[in-house]
N, C-alpha and C positions, 0 to 999 in steps of 0.2 A: 497463490497458495499451492504447495505441492510439488514434486519435480516432473510429472508429466506435463502439467499446466506451464510451467516455467522453460521446459525443452521444445515446447510449441511455441514460445513468445506470447503467450497469452491466448492462444487459440484452444477452444474447449467450450463454448457455448453449444456446440452442436455435436461434438466426438468426445468431449471428456468424459471420465470414469471415475469412481471412488469416493472418497470424502471430499477431495478438492473441488469438486461440483458445487459443494454447498456454497462457493465463490463463484465457479465459471458459470455455472446454471443449475440452480437446483432441482428443476425438472429432470435432470438427468439421473438423480437419484433413485427415480422408480425404476431404472434400468437393473439395478442391483438386488438380487434376491438371495445374496449370502452375506452373513454377518462378518464383519472385517475390523481388524485393529490394525492401525499403521503408526509407527513410531519412525522420526527421522531427524536427520540434522543438516543444517545450513551454514554455511559461511560467505559473506560477502565483503570484497576488499574493493576500496575507492583508491583512484589514483586521478587527482584532477591538478589542473595547473591554471594558472593566471599570470602571465607573462607581459612584461611591459616597464617603462623606466620606472614607475612607481608602485609596480603591482609585487607580490610577494614571490611567484614563481610557484613552488609547490604549495598548494592549500591541503593542508593535512585534516583528513577524516577517518574517524575511528572505524576500524573494521567491525563488521555485524556477525556475531555468531549466535545461533539459537537453535530450538529444538520445535519440530513440529509432531502433533497428536491427531489423529484420524480416526472416526469412529463410523462406520455404517451399519446401521439398525434396521432390518425389514421389518414391519409391523406384522404379526402374527394373525392377521383377520382370517376369516372364512367367506365362503360363499362368493359373491360377485368381487368383494374386494381382496381375495387372495392373490398374493404377489404382486399387489398393485401400490402400496403405500411403504414408503423407505424414510428413515430420518437418517441426518448426517450431522456430523460435527466434526469441525477442524480449528484447531489451534496453533498459533505461532507464540512461542516465548521467548525473548533475547535471553542469554545467558546470565547476564549481570544486572538486569534493571527490568523493570516493568513499563515504565515509558520515561521519555529524556525529552524534556524542553530548555532551549538555550535562547537567550535574548542576546543576540550580536548587535554590536553598533551597524545600523546599514550602510554606514562607508567601509565595514571591514569586508573583504573579498571572502565569498561564502557560496555555496551551490545549495541551497535550501530545498529544491524541489528534489533532490536525489539522495540525500546523505542523513539528516536527524528523522525524515518521514520513515525510515526503516527501523528505528529504535524504538519500537514500541510494542505492546502486547496486542495480537489480534486474535478475535475469537468468532468464528462463522457457525451459525445453526440453520439447518434448512429442513424442509420437508417436500419429498416429490411423491407424486399420483400420477398412475397411468389411467387414462381416461379410455382406452381403448382406441382402436382405428389408429394406431400409430400415434396419438395425441399424448403427450405428458405435461404435466404442470407442477410449478413448484414456487414454495416461498420462504422466506427466514429472514434471519437479522445477521448483520454484521457489528461487531462491537467494538470499541476501543476503550482504553483506560484513561481518564483525565484526574486533573488535581484542583480542589478548591480548597480554600482555607482562610485563615486570619492569624495575624500575629499581633498582640496588643502589648505597648511599649509602657510602660507607667511606672510611678515613684512609689513603693510601699510605705507602710507606718514608721518603719525605721529610716526613711529619708533614701534607701537605695533604689536604683532604677533596675527592673526586671522585665521580663518577656513573659507571656503566655502563648502559646502554641496549638492552634486547633487547625489541623489539616486532614482532610479526606480524600480517598483515592475512589473515585466512583467511575460508573461505565456510562458509555455515550453509545447510541445506536442509529443505524441507518436500515431500511428496509432493502430486501433483494427479491425480485420476481422473475419467474423464467418461463418459457414455454419451449418445447420441442417436438417436432413433427415429423415424421418418417413419411415424406410425401410421395415417395416413390420407392420400387423395392431396393436401388442402390443409392437413394439420396436421404439426407436428412436436413433439416434447418433449425437453428435454435435462435431465440431473441430473449435478451435479458436486460431488466434494468437494476441498477445498483443506486441508492440513494446518497448523497452527500453523507461523507462519514468525517466528523470533527471530532478532534480529541484537543480541548481547551485546557490552559492551566491559569487559576485566578486566586492570587493570595492576596489579599489586604493588610498592608501594614499601619497599624492605628497607633498615635502616639497620644497619651494622656497625661495630665498632673505634671508637666516639666516647668511649672513657674509660669515666667512670662513667655516663654517659647511657645509658638503656636507652629506646628507641621501638620500640613494638610495631608490626608490619606495618600498612602503609595499604593499603587495598583501594580504588584508584580504579575503582570497577566501577559498572555498573547495565545499562539496556536502552537501546539507542539506537533500535529498532525493532521492532515487535510487530505482527503480523497474526495473529487469533484464527483457530481452525479455524473452516471454512465448509463449509455444505452449501446449495448453491443448485438450486432447482427452477424450471422454466420451460416454457411452452408457447405456440408460435406458430401463427398463422393467416394463410394467405394468401388475400387478395380481390383476385385479378387482379395489379396491378402495386403493389397495398399491403400490407404485411406489419405485423400487430399482435402484439406478445407481452406476455405477462404473468409475472412472475417474482416468487420470495420467496426471502431468502437469510437462512439460520440462522447467528449468529456467536456464537462461545462464548467471550466475553469473560470470564465468570467463572472461568476458568481462571488469569487473567492477575492475578499479585500486585504490580503496579506497577513504576514505572522504577528506584527507588532500590534501592541496597543498603547495608548498615553499612559504614562508612569501616573502623572496627575491629572486629574478631571478638573476643568473649571465648573465652579457650580452655575446652576440656573439663573442665579442673579448676576452673574458676571461672565458671560459667555467669552468675553474678549480678555480674558485673564492673561498672564504672562507666561503661562505654562507652553513649553514647546510641544507643536504637533508632532503626530507619529508621521514617520516617513513612509508614504504609500507605494503601493506595488501595483503596476497595471498588469492584469491577466486577460486573456483572451482564450475561447474556447478552440478546441483542438479535435481533428478528427484521425484516428491511428488505423492504418491498414495493417492487417496481418494475414499472413500465409503458412501453413504447415502441413506436414505430411508423417503418415506413420506406417512402416512396414513391419507385419506381423509375419513371422517364420517359425516353423518347428526345429527344435533343438535334439528333440529324441520324443518316443511315444509318449512319456509322461512330462516333457518340458517344453516349453516355448520363449522364444525371444521376440524383441519388438523395438527397432530402432527407430527414434523421432527427431524430427527436425523442423526448427521453424523461423520465420524472419517477420520482423514488425519494424516500421517507421514510425518514432514516436516523435512529433513537432514539438517545438517547445512553446509553452502557455507564456512564458515571460518575454518582452519586447526586449530591444536593446537598451543597455544601460548607459544613459546620455549625462545623468545627474549625478548627486553626492551617493546616492545608493549604489552597491556591488553586490546585487541579487543575480548572479550569473547562471546561466543556464543554455543549454544548446539542444538542435535538434539531436535525436539518438537513434543509432542503427542498432536493433538488438536481434542478435544471434543467438539460439538455443539448441543443444543436442542434447541427447539423452538415450539410454538403454535400459532397457528392463527383462528381467526374467521371472517367469511364473512357473510354478512346479505344481503337478496334480498327481492324485493317487494313482500309484500306492506311495509315492513322496509326499512329505508334508506339505499341507497347502499353503507354501510362502510364496510371497513376491517381492522382488526388491528391484529397485529404481535407483538408476545414477542420472545425473543433467550439471550440465555447465552451461551457464549463460554469459554472454559476453554482450555488454553495451558500449558503443563506441560512440564519445560525443564528438558531434563534427565541429570540425575548428571555427571559431567564430571572433569577429573583432566589433569591440564597443568603443565607439568616438566619444570623448567626453566633451561636453559644451566647454568653450572656453571660460564662462562665467564659474566654471566649477573651482573651488580651491585647488592650487597646486599640490597641497601636501595629501589630497585624497588618492586611496591606494589604487585607483585607476586611471589617474591622470597622466598624460593626454590621452592616452589609447591603451588598451588592454586587449591581450589575444587569448581566448579562453580555449581548452580542450580539455580531454579528459577519458578514463576508461572505468566501467563497473563491472567486475569480474565476481560471479557467484557459482558456488559448487554445493552438491547438495547429494542425499543419499535418504532411502526411506523403505523400510522393511516393512512389510504387511503380511498379516496372518488371517485366514479364514478360517470360522469356527461355526 
């Protein structure tokens, strides 16, 4: 969340600032003592390929465009709690939808870890508290939109077949907790826990009163968005106007069992019915190392600038695709750069941030098992690669 966090390739649990710390580390909200409203825009473009004898070549993925809104609100307590408690809110909204869920055939060439996962409404809220002695704690919730409902097909009194649709868009939540400690004059450390965030869709199609025709319930269901449980540890060091931070993020991808769900479920009395089983995807846990730097400098007596850069190595949680499924993914090199300008009195208290982030998918070869049908999109082998390019800008106003 946010151009500063993205420019530093996900670093921010110890040196983050502003509304985006609701995700980076809500404990850092306690550093903010001025109300601020932020509005931003972001665009992400995917260039993905799967090359091989039976592979499609270009794997089309729709670009992402959306807006961000951030709010920082210090709570005006008095006494011991004065300037110690701050609320934060950060929202990302895609321009054309609330959430996207697609059920692609497993054998179709696709990159599900990095494409549709971005196409959903994200809502983060947090609270930071300064305990004194350089220690701050915080907590909050991450939220996503998910869809549930039913579609009933039946014959009415006139003999015509009709449908009744009842869909609901609901929210699903995950907790987030963090702590930040200034353990030396120029050092700070941050630790943040983010719970698994999962956005399902589950629409049941029920068919009744069609004479002798019996149709089982059809489950149009799956997982539209999944972010694994994460633990991020980070240490930052200030060298005058330059700040450098190192971080590592553990992601528990091994707890995820894939995006698909069976369309027809076997009844308990007949567990071995002829319904096709879903294609499973095997995931494993990953650790993401990160490094970032920030250089703050003066532009004039009432304006200052900030250059940011970061790098992260994101190992893929998916193994080589040797069967019929083509859930492609690769290790990613994440490079971010950003620039910010902040004005002070007598100028308007405005801050503007720019970011460009490039993710390079390392080339990878998937060798298909000889038993895989030759019409499979990846047979006999497929080489995957790609790029993810993201740009963004945010305007903040303090009041």
